[in-house]
Structure formats: C-alpha cells, structure tokens
C-alpha positions in Angstrom: 0.0 0.0 0.0 2.8 2.4 0.9 4.5 2.0 -2.4 1.3 2.5 -4.3 0.7 5.7 -2.3 4.1 7.0 -3.3 3.5 6.1 -6.9 0.2 8.0 -6.7 1.9 11.0 -5.1 4.5 11.1 -7.9 1.8 10.8 -10.6 -0.3 13.5 -9.1 2.7 15.9 -8.6 3.5 15.5 -12.3 -0.1 15.9 -13.3 -0.3 19.1 -11.2 2.7 20.8 -12.8 1.6 19.7 -16.3 -1.8 21.2 -15.7 -0.3 24.4 -14.4 2.0 24.7 -17.4 -0.1 23.5 -20.3 -3.6 23.5 -18.9 -6.3 22.9 -18.4 -6.2 24.3 -14.9 -9.0 21.9 -13.9 -6.4 19.1 -14.3 -4.0 20.9 -11.9 -6.8 21.6 -9.4 -7.9 18.0 -9.3 -4.4 16.8 -8.8 -3.9 19.4 -6.1 -6.9 18.2 -4.1 -5.8 14.6 -4.3 -2.2 15.4 -3.3 -3.4 17.3 -0.2 -5.4 14.3 0.8 -2.4 12.0 0.6 -0.3 14.6 2.4 -2.9 14.9 5.2 -2.9 11.2 5.6 0.9 11.1 5.9 1.1 14.1 8.2 -1.3 12.6 10.6 1.1 9.8 11.3 3.4 9.8 14.4 6.4 11.2 12.5 4.4 13.6 10.4 5.2 11.6 7.3 9.0 12.1 7.6 10.0 8.8 6.1 7.4 9.2 3.3 8.4 12.8 2.3 12.2 12.2 2.9 12.2 9.5 0.3 10.2 11.5 -2.2 12.4 14.6 -1.8 15.2 12.6 -3.6 13.0 12.0 -6.7 14.4 13.1 -10.0 11.5 15.3 -10.9 11.5 18.8 -9.4 7.7 18.9 -9.1 7.8 15.8 -6.9 10.5 17.3 -4.7 8.7 20.6 -4.4 5.5 18.9 -3.1 7.6 16.6 -0.8 9.6 19.5 0.6 6.4 21.5 1.5 5.1 18.7 3.7 8.5 17.6 5.0 8.7 21.0 6.5 6.5 19.8 9.4 9.0 17.3 10.6 12.3 18.5 9.1 12.2 22.3 8.4 16.0 22.5 7.7 16.0 19.8 5.1 12.8 21.2 3.5 14.3 24.7 3.4 17.5 23.3 1.8 15.5 21.6 -0.9 13.6 24.9 -1.6 17.0 26.6 -2.0 18.1 23.9 -4.5 14.8 24.2 -6.4 15.3 27.9 -6.8 17.7 26.9 -9.5 15.4 24.5 -11.3 15.1 24.9 -15.0 11.4 25.0 -14.7 10.3 28.5 -13.9 7.1 27.5 -12.2 9.0 25.2 -9.8 11.6 28.0 -9.2 8.9 30.6 -8.5 7.1 28.3 -6.1 10.4 27.5 -4.2 11.2 31.2 -4.0 7.7 31.9 -2.7 8.0 29.2 -0.1 11.4 30.5 1.1 10.0 34.0 1.3 7.1 32.8 3.5 9.5 30.8 5.7 11.7 33.9 6.2 8.6 35.9 7.2 7.3 33.2 9.5 4.2 32.8 7.3 4.8 29.4 5.8 1.7 27.2 6.5 0.7 23.7 5.7 -3.0 23.3 4.7 -5.0 20.3 3.8 -8.4 21.7 2.9 
C-alpha cells in the first residue's frame, strides 16, 4: 500500500505541474486536491510523514521534490528549506517561483501547511 501511495503522489505531482504549465487548470486543481489528501494522511502519522516525504524529496522530478519538501517542513524544516533553496535553480520557472515563494514565506514566518 505504501509503495502504491508513493507512486500515486508522484503521478499527481507530475499531473499538477503539467496542468499548471499547459492546462487545463482543472487538471491541476484536481491533482492538487488529491495530493493534499495524501499529504494529510501522511502528516497525521506519528512522525508527520517524515520517512514518506524524505524518500520523495530525492526523486528526479523537481515537481515531486517541491511537493515533498512542502510537507517535509512539518518534521524537518531545515531539510525542506535546503530543498527549496536547491529548487530555486530548477530549469522550470514554475518550480523555481514556487520555491522562492515558499522561502519568502518561511523567512517571514508565514509558511503554512494546509489540507483543505
């Protein structure tokens, strides 16, 4: 089950970024909603999904790492912040902009994890 959940997370993260880049946005919004459900499930565990997100943060695709870093922040803020720093240099402008935005919110103390 856990492997299937990781595969679903990866698929949805890629679908999210594809919808954001090429459209339709409804594709991105649907993926976003399902990703948040998976993340909520993982974050409700004893370790706030640390093992789950730590493994996904090493994925080859920047979109997967961006999503994983956002939720890894709950259990390992330093590692998540380091990943956002690395993603600032991603060759995909949408990923870079999201990483910069997350870093800005972290610096201001306004970074929040939401599940709704």
